[in-house]
C-alpha positions as CSV (number, residue, x, y, z in Angstrom):
1,X,20.0,-2.8,1.1
2,X,16.9,-5.1,1.5
3,X,13.4,-4.3,0.5
4,X,9.8,-5.2,1.3
5,X,6.9,-4.9,-1.1
6,X,3.8,-3.5,0.5
7,X,0.5,-4.3,-1.2
8,X,-2.5,-2.2,-0.2
9,X,-6.0,-2.9,-1.6
10,X,-7.9,0.3,-1.0
11,X,-11.2,1.9,-2.0
12,X,-10.5,4.0,-5.0
13,X,-11.6,7.2,-3.2
14,X,-8.8,6.6,-0.6
15,X,-6.0,5.9,-3.0
16,X,-4.5,9.4,-3.2
17,X,-4.6,9.8,0.6
18,X,-3.0,6.4,1.1
19,X,-0.2,7.1,-1.4
20,X,0.4,10.6,0.2
21,X,0.6,9.1,3.7
22,X,3.0,6.4,2.5
23,X,5.3,9.0,1.0
24,X,5.2,11.0,4.3
25,X,6.2,7.8,6.1
26,X,9.2,7.2,3.9
27,X,8.0,5.5,0.7
28,X,9.9,6.8,-2.4
29,X,7.2,5.9,-4.9
30,X,4.1,3.9,-5.7
31,X,2.5,1.9,-8.4
32,X,-1.3,1.9,-8.6
33,X,-3.4,-0.7,-10.4
34,X,-6.9,0.6,-11.0
35,X,-10.2,-1.2,-10.9
36,X,-9.4,-4.3,-8.9
37,X,-12.1,-6.5,-7.6
38,X,-12.2,-8.5,-4.4
39,X,-14.4,-10.1,-1.8
40,X,-14.1,-10.2,2.0
41,X,-15.9,-12.4,4.6
42,X,-19.3,-11.6,3.1
43,X,-20.0,-12.0,-0.6
44,X,-20.4,-8.8,-2.6
45,X,-23.9,-7.4,-2.8
46,X,-25.4,-7.3,-6.3
47,X,-28.6,-5.7,-7.7
48,X,-29.7,-7.5,-10.9
49,X,-26.2,-8.6,-11.6
50,X,-24.6,-5.2,-11.0
51,X,-21.9,-5.0,-8.3
52,X,-22.8,-2.6,-5.5
53,X,-19.3,-2.6,-4.0
54,X,-17.0,0.3,-4.6
55,X,-14.1,0.0,-6.9
56,X,-10.7,-0.9,-5.4
57,X,-7.2,0.0,-6.4
58,X,-4.0,-2.0,-5.6
59,X,-1.2,0.2,-4.4
60,X,2.3,-1.4,-4.5
61,X,5.1,0.2,-2.6
62,X,8.7,-1.1,-2.8
63,X,10.2,0.1,0.5
64,X,13.4,-0.3,2.5
65,X,12.9,-3.0,5.1
66,X,13.7,-0.8,8.1
67,X,11.0,1.6,7.1
68,X,8.4,-1.0,6.0
69,X,6.5,-1.5,9.3
70,X,5.9,2.2,9.9
71,X,4.8,2.7,6.2
72,X,2.5,-0.4,6.5
73,X,0.9,1.0,9.7
74,X,0.6,4.5,8.1
75,X,-1.1,3.0,5.0
76,X,-3.6,1.1,7.2
77,X,-4.4,4.2,9.2
78,X,-4.8,6.4,6.1
79,X,-7.1,3.9,4.5
80,X,-9.1,3.3,7.7
81,X,-8.6,-0.4,7.4
82,X,-9.3,-1.1,11.1
83,X,-12.0,1.5,11.5
84,X,-14.4,0.5,8.6
85,X,-15.4,-3.0,7.6
86,X,-14.4,-3.6,4.0
87,X,-12.2,-0.5,3.8
88,X,-9.2,-2.5,2.6
89,X,-6.2,-4.5,3.6
90,X,-2.4,-4.1,3.4
91,X,0.4,-6.6,3.8
92,X,4.1,-6.9,3.1
93,X,6.3,-9.5,1.5
94,X,10.0,-9.9,1.4
95,X,11.8,-9.0,-1.9
96,X,14.7,-11.2,-2.7
97,X,16.2,-8.8,-5.3
98,X,15.3,-5.6,-7.2
99,X,16.6,-3.7,-10.2
100,X,15.8,-0.1,-11.1
101,X,16.2,1.4,-7.6
102,X,19.8,2.5,-7.8
103,X,18.8,6.2,-8.1
104,X,16.6,6.0,-5.0
105,X,19.2,4.0,-2.9
106,X,21.2,7.1,-1.9
107,X,18.1,8.9,-0.6
108,X,16.9,5.7,1.1
109,X,20.3,5.1,2.7
110,X,20.4,8.6,4.2
111,X,16.9,8.2,5.5
112,X,17.5,4.8,7.1
113,X,20.7,6.1,8.7
114,X,18.7,9.0,10.2
115,X,16.1,6.5,11.5
116,X,18.6,4.2,13.1
């Protein structure tokens, strides 16, 4: 079984809905890193040195490769990435190897077989 790692940088208010949507699309879990900072095309606005941008979270999803594109698209839709400027970004990278997913593999295998 091969995996992809999806990274989604989301506004903290959207984190729960993004994780819930990813689970509905086939993700079996998520890791959330809170209070990330980032900058897009335009520099962040400040007021007397205080950041006016909302806080971001990084959501990491280790997913089976056959499910990854649908999960990626679902995450983008749930986060409104293409509807609102600065709402967030998501991307996936190949995973060469993973340990600690043995328990999830049976469930994933059944789901992938249903999909194919």
